[in-house]
C-alpha positions as CSV (number, residue, x, y, z in Angstrom):
1,M,104.4,94.4,96.5
2,S,107.0,96.8,98.0
3,L,110.0,98.8,97.0
4,S,113.5,97.5,97.8
5,Y,115.8,99.9,99.7
6,K,117.9,100.2,96.6
7,D,114.9,101.2,94.4
8,A,113.8,103.7,97.0
9,L,117.2,105.4,97.1
10,R,117.3,105.4,93.2
11,N,113.9,107.1,93.2
12,E,115.0,109.6,95.8
13,R,118.1,110.5,93.7
14,L,116.1,110.9,90.5
15,N,113.6,113.1,92.4
16,A,116.3,115.3,93.7
17,I,117.9,115.8,90.2
18,E,114.5,116.4,88.5
19,V,113.3,119.0,90.9
20,L,116.6,120.9,90.6
21,L,116.2,121.0,86.8
22,A,112.6,122.0,87.1
23,T,113.5,125.2,89.0
24,P,114.1,127.5,86.0
25,F,110.6,126.8,84.8
26,I,109.2,127.5,88.3
27,V,111.2,130.7,88.7
28,V,109.8,132.1,85.5
29,V,106.2,131.1,86.0
30,T,105.8,131.8,89.7
31,Q,108.2,134.6,90.3
32,Y,108.9,136.6,87.2
33,V,105.6,136.3,85.3
34,P,103.9,138.2,88.2
35,V,106.7,140.8,88.1
36,L,106.3,141.0,84.3
37,V,102.6,141.7,84.3
38,T,103.1,144.2,87.1
39,R,105.6,146.1,85.0
40,L,103.2,145.9,82.0
41,G,100.7,147.9,84.1
42,A,98.5,145.2,85.6
43,S,96.2,146.5,88.3
44,P,96.2,144.8,91.7
45,L,93.0,143.0,90.8
46,L,94.5,141.6,87.6
47,L,97.6,140.5,89.5
48,G,95.3,138.8,92.0
49,L,93.4,137.1,89.1
50,L,96.7,135.7,87.9
51,T,97.1,133.8,91.2
52,S,93.4,133.2,91.9
53,G,92.4,132.2,88.4
54,A,95.3,129.7,88.2
55,A,94.2,128.3,91.5
56,L,90.6,127.9,90.3
57,M,91.8,125.9,87.4
58,L,94.0,123.8,89.7
59,T,91.0,123.2,92.0
60,V,88.8,122.0,89.1
61,A,91.5,119.7,87.9
62,S,92.1,118.3,91.4
63,A,88.4,117.4,91.6
64,L,88.7,115.6,88.3
65,G,92.1,114.0,89.2
66,P,90.7,110.7,90.4
67,A,88.8,110.2,87.1
68,W,92.0,111.0,85.2
69,L,93.8,108.5,87.3
70,R,91.2,105.8,86.6
71,R,91.5,106.5,82.9
72,V,95.3,106.6,82.8
73,P,96.5,104.7,85.9
74,D,100.2,104.2,84.9
75,W,102.8,106.7,86.1
76,P,104.7,107.7,83.0
77,R,101.7,108.5,80.8
78,N,99.7,110.0,83.6
79,I,102.4,112.5,84.5
80,S,103.8,113.2,80.9
81,I,100.7,114.4,79.1
82,P,99.7,117.3,81.4
83,L,103.3,118.2,82.3
84,L,104.3,118.7,78.7
85,L,101.3,120.9,78.1
86,W,102.0,122.9,81.2
87,R,105.6,123.6,80.2
88,S,104.4,125.2,77.0
89,V,103.9,128.3,79.1
90,L,107.5,129.0,78.4
91,V,106.7,129.3,74.7
92,W,103.5,131.4,75.1
93,V,104.9,134.1,77.5
94,P,107.6,135.5,75.2
95,L,105.3,135.2,72.1
96,L,102.6,137.2,73.8
97,L,105.0,140.1,74.5
98,F,105.0,140.8,70.7
99,L,101.3,141.7,70.8
100,P,100.7,145.4,70.1
101,A,98.4,145.8,73.1
102,L,96.9,144.0,76.1
103,Q,100.0,142.0,76.7
104,A,99.5,141.7,80.5
105,E,95.9,140.6,80.0
106,A,96.9,138.0,77.4
107,I,99.6,136.5,79.6
108,V,97.2,136.2,82.5
109,V,94.6,134.4,80.4
110,V,97.1,131.9,79.0
111,V,98.8,131.2,82.3
112,V,95.4,130.7,84.0
113,A,94.1,128.4,81.3
114,L,97.2,126.2,81.2
115,N,97.0,125.8,85.0
116,F,94.1,123.4,84.3
117,V,96.5,120.8,82.9
118,A,99.0,121.6,85.6
119,G,96.4,120.5,88.1
120,F,96.4,117.0,86.7
121,S,100.1,116.7,86.9
122,N,100.0,118.0,90.5
123,Y,97.4,115.5,91.4
124,T,99.3,112.6,89.9
125,F,102.5,113.6,91.6
126,T,100.8,114.0,95.0
127,T,99.2,110.6,94.6
128,F,102.4,108.7,93.6
129,L,104.9,110.5,95.8
130,S,104.3,108.3,98.8
131,R,104.9,105.3,96.6
132,M,108.3,106.4,95.5
133,T,110.1,105.5,98.7
134,L,109.8,103.5,101.9
135,P,107.3,104.7,104.5
136,D,110.0,105.6,107.1
137,R,111.9,107.6,104.5
138,L,108.9,109.7,103.2
139,A,109.8,112.8,105.3
140,R,113.4,112.6,103.9
141,L,112.1,112.3,100.3
142,V,109.9,115.3,100.7
143,S,112.5,117.3,102.6
144,N,115.2,116.5,100.0
145,R,112.9,117.6,97.2
146,W,112.4,121.0,98.9
147,T,116.1,121.3,99.7
148,M,117.0,120.7,96.0
149,L,114.2,123.1,95.0
150,G,115.7,125.7,97.3
151,I,119.1,125.3,95.9
152,G,117.8,125.5,92.3
153,M,115.6,128.5,93.0
154,A,118.4,130.4,94.7
155,V,120.8,129.8,91.8
156,F,118.3,130.2,88.8
157,T,116.5,133.2,90.4
158,V,119.8,135.2,90.3
159,I,120.8,133.9,86.9
160,L,117.4,134.7,85.3
161,A,117.2,138.0,87.1
162,A,120.6,139.0,85.5
163,I,119.3,138.0,82.1
164,L,116.1,139.9,82.5
165,D,117.9,143.0,83.6
166,A,120.7,142.7,80.9
167,F,118.4,142.8,77.8
168,P,115.5,144.9,76.7
169,R,112.0,143.4,76.7
170,P,110.9,141.1,74.9
171,V,114.4,139.8,74.1
172,N,115.1,139.2,77.8
173,Y,112.1,136.9,78.2
174,V,112.8,135.1,75.0
175,I,116.3,134.2,76.3
176,A,115.1,133.4,79.8
177,C,112.2,131.2,78.7
178,A,114.3,129.4,76.1
179,L,117.0,128.5,78.7
180,S,114.3,127.5,81.2
181,L,112.5,125.3,78.7
182,A,115.7,123.5,77.7
183,V,116.8,122.7,81.3
184,S,113.3,121.7,82.5
185,M,112.9,119.3,79.6
186,I,116.0,117.4,80.7
187,G,114.4,117.2,84.1
188,F,111.2,115.9,82.5
189,V,113.1,113.0,80.9
190,I,114.6,112.1,84.3
191,L,111.2,112.3,86.0
192,R,109.9,109.6,83.6
193,Q,112.7,107.3,84.9
194,V,111.3,107.3,88.4
195,R,109.6,104.0,89.2
196,P,107.0,104.3,92.0
197,L,105.0,101.4,93.2
198,P,101.9,100.9,91.0
199,L,98.5,101.8,92.3
200,D,96.5,99.2,94.0
201,S,94.7,97.5,91.2
202,R,91.4,98.2,92.9
203,A,92.1,102.0,92.8
204,A,91.3,102.2,89.1
205,T,87.9,100.5,89.5
206,R,86.7,101.4,93.0
207,P,83.7,103.9,93.1
208,R,84.4,107.6,93.3
209,A,85.0,108.6,96.9
210,R,82.2,110.8,98.2
211,L,83.1,113.9,100.3
212,R,80.8,112.8,103.1
213,D,82.6,109.5,103.3
214,L,85.9,111.3,103.6
215,L,84.5,113.7,106.3
216,A,83.3,110.7,108.3
217,H,86.9,109.9,109.1
218,P,87.7,112.4,111.9
219,P,91.5,112.9,111.2
220,A,90.7,113.4,107.5
221,R,87.9,115.9,108.3
222,D,90.0,117.9,110.7
223,Y,93.0,118.1,108.4
224,L,90.9,119.3,105.5
225,L,89.7,122.2,107.6
226,I,93.2,123.0,108.8
227,T,94.5,122.8,105.2
228,L,91.8,125.2,104.0
229,L,92.5,127.8,106.7
230,A,96.3,127.5,106.8
231,H,96.7,127.7,103.0
232,T,94.3,130.6,102.7
233,A,96.4,132.5,105.2
234,V,99.7,131.5,103.5
235,N,98.6,132.4,100.0
236,A,96.5,135.5,100.5
237,P,99.4,138.0,100.6
238,G,101.1,136.6,97.5
239,P,100.2,139.6,95.2
240,L,100.9,142.0,98.0
241,I,104.5,140.8,98.4
242,T,105.2,141.6,94.7
243,L,103.5,145.0,95.1
244,Q,105.4,145.8,98.3
245,M,108.7,144.9,96.7
246,V,108.2,146.5,93.2
247,R,106.0,149.5,93.9
248,V,106.7,150.5,97.5
249,L,110.4,149.5,97.9
250,K,111.2,150.1,94.2
251,A,113.0,146.8,93.7
252,T,114.6,146.0,90.3
253,D,114.5,142.5,89.0
254,V,117.9,141.9,90.6
255,D,116.8,143.3,93.9
256,F,113.7,141.1,93.9
257,G,115.9,138.2,92.8
258,W,118.2,138.7,95.9
259,Y,115.2,138.6,98.2
260,L,114.0,135.4,96.6
261,A,117.5,134.0,96.6
262,V,117.8,134.4,100.4
263,F,114.3,132.8,100.7
264,W,115.4,129.8,98.7
265,V,118.8,129.4,100.3
266,S,117.1,129.4,103.8
267,L,114.6,126.9,102.6
268,A,117.4,124.6,101.2
269,V,119.4,124.7,104.4
270,V,116.6,124.3,106.9
271,G,115.1,121.5,104.7
272,L,118.1,119.3,105.7
273,F,116.9,119.4,109.3
274,V,113.1,119.1,109.0
275,P,113.0,115.3,109.1
276,Q,114.9,115.4,112.5
277,L,112.5,118.1,113.7
278,T,109.4,116.1,112.8
279,E,110.9,113.0,114.5
280,R,111.5,114.9,117.7
281,F,108.5,117.2,117.9
282,G,105.9,115.6,115.6
283,N,104.3,116.9,112.4
284,V,101.6,118.9,114.1
285,R,103.9,121.0,116.3
286,V,106.4,121.7,113.5
287,F,103.4,122.6,111.2
288,A,102.2,125.1,113.8
289,A,105.6,126.6,114.3
290,A,105.9,127.0,110.5
291,C,102.7,129.0,110.4
292,A,103.9,131.3,113.1
293,G,107.2,131.8,111.3
294,M,105.4,132.7,108.1
295,G,103.4,135.2,110.0
296,L,106.7,136.8,111.2
297,Q,107.8,137.0,107.6
298,M,104.8,139.2,106.8
299,V,105.4,141.5,109.7
300,I,109.0,142.1,108.6
301,L,108.0,142.8,105.0
302,A,105.2,145.2,106.1
303,L,107.5,147.2,108.3
304,A,110.7,147.0,106.2
305,P,112.1,150.6,105.6
306,A,114.6,149.4,102.9
307,L,115.3,146.5,100.7
308,P,118.1,144.9,102.8
309,V,115.6,144.4,105.6
310,T,113.5,142.2,103.3
311,W,116.4,139.7,103.3
312,I,115.5,138.9,106.9
313,A,111.9,138.3,105.8
314,G,113.2,136.1,103.0
315,F,115.3,134.0,105.4
316,T,112.4,133.6,107.9
317,G,109.9,132.8,105.2
318,G,112.2,130.2,103.5
319,A,112.8,128.3,106.8
320,A,109.1,128.3,107.7
321,S,108.0,127.4,104.2
322,V,110.0,124.1,104.1
323,M,108.8,123.2,107.5
324,L,105.2,123.8,106.4
325,Q,105.5,121.8,103.1
326,V,107.2,118.7,104.6
327,T,104.8,118.4,107.5
328,A,101.7,119.3,105.4
329,Y,102.4,116.4,103.1
330,G,103.2,114.0,105.9
331,L,100.0,114.9,107.7
332,M,98.0,114.4,104.5
333,V,99.3,110.9,104.1
334,Q,98.8,110.0,107.8
335,C,95.3,111.5,108.1
336,A,93.9,110.1,104.8
337,P,91.4,107.2,105.1
338,P,93.5,104.2,104.1
339,E,90.9,102.7,101.8
340,R,90.1,106.1,100.1
341,F,93.6,107.5,99.7
342,E,93.3,108.5,96.0
343,G,90.0,110.3,96.7
344,Y,91.4,112.1,99.7
345,V,94.3,113.3,97.6
346,G,91.8,114.9,95.3
347,A,89.9,116.5,98.2
348,Y,93.2,117.7,99.8
349,T,94.6,119.2,96.6
350,A,91.2,120.8,95.9
351,A,91.2,122.4,99.4
352,V,94.8,123.7,98.9
353,N,94.0,125.1,95.4
354,F,90.7,126.7,96.5
355,A,92.7,128.5,99.3
356,V,95.2,129.7,96.7
357,F,92.2,130.9,94.6
358,A,90.2,132.6,97.4
359,G,93.0,134.1,99.5
360,P,94.8,136.2,96.9
361,L,91.5,137.2,95.2
362,V,90.0,138.6,98.4
363,M,93.2,140.3,99.5
364,S,93.9,141.9,96.1
365,A,90.3,143.1,95.8
366,M,90.7,144.7,99.3
367,T,93.9,146.4,98.1
368,D,92.3,147.5,94.9
369,A,89.5,149.1,97.1
370,G,92.0,151.1,99.1
371,L,93.5,148.9,101.8
372,P,97.2,149.8,102.3
373,I,99.6,147.1,101.2
374,A,101.3,147.1,104.6
375,A,98.0,146.6,106.4
376,G,97.2,143.7,104.1
377,L,100.5,142.1,105.0
378,L,99.8,142.5,108.7
379,I,96.4,141.0,108.4
380,A,98.0,138.0,106.6
381,A,100.5,137.7,109.5
382,V,97.7,137.5,112.1
383,A,95.9,134.9,109.9
384,R,98.9,132.7,109.5
385,A,99.7,132.7,113.2
386,G,96.1,132.0,114.0
387,A,96.0,129.0,111.5
388,G,99.1,127.6,113.2
389,A,97.5,127.9,116.7
390,L,94.4,126.2,115.4
391,S,96.4,123.3,113.9
392,L,97.5,122.3,117.3
393,R,94.1,120.7,117.8
394,L,95.4,117.9,115.5
395,A,97.7,116.8,118.3
396,T,94.8,114.9,119.8
397,S,93.7,113.3,116.5
398,P,94.6,109.7,115.8
399,G,97.0,109.5,112.9
400,A,98.3,113.0,113.2
401,Q,101.3,112.0,115.2
């Protein structure tokens, strides 16, 4: 069974609309919740736990993803249940601001806990994404999703920043979260209209893939290692970026919003050209270049004397990020053992989420112990560039081209 060209284009259009409408939710949870808990007095370690604890929940859910898929193999139910629970974050965050004390701690606990169900929706989407279009259009589908994400993030980051700065807390977060929930639920309805190819009927009954079986496939083994190293380097400085912007450069919500807007505009524009880049240079070389570009982003942020300079970092980071995301997914599909794809998706997403857990936790702990923020950003820059250089070894692996 295969998709028709018409069905593939329909799925691509629905994907583009859905991801655009999901961006207010993403803006609040990934960008302004960390800023919120920072303003509520969170320590660097607690800020690191927000990222690392969430990633730990995602890692556990990724490991359980194949079992979830076997139990609920159809797309609409499999994606709907965890996604609805995850979106409830937009209800909990403003409610917790009415607590008399420990607001930052409560928000961190709830966000971390609900990332467990987010892990199941991430696993489902990663598994089905390659089944939503034709094989030769996969890079375009992924790139278009990131382009629409960039457009939505640029627009809604500024809109939500204006709302957050215009009203006192907690009213500002009540309004921002209510708006984000309404828009993202329209996107949820659209997402349910996507019709990917069903899973191979054997996928629901085949035995659980063992890690040693996955590692016996050289391209799969090599790419898991590269994934772990690259994503650790990419995610480790996450808390430091917020600390650098808010505490060192004294950014307001609007200032921070402009940095993020530049990042997402750059991502959206460059995303239009990534499929052509991968066709010309191959996934591996574009992946390595992306890691180097993200290293440069950290150097600029670490040395920025004033907020306008951070816009250069935002532009560089956005361009490199979309290159990384498109090629990372393409390499995952190409390097996976064909007969164990669903199991490899679980191993891949677990590796990514473990990197998101370990990197920020170690880096924020080092900062809490006295490491200067700028030094941490420079360490991350070297690690990102090093991961890109190491990824070039994939150029000799079958299936990596």
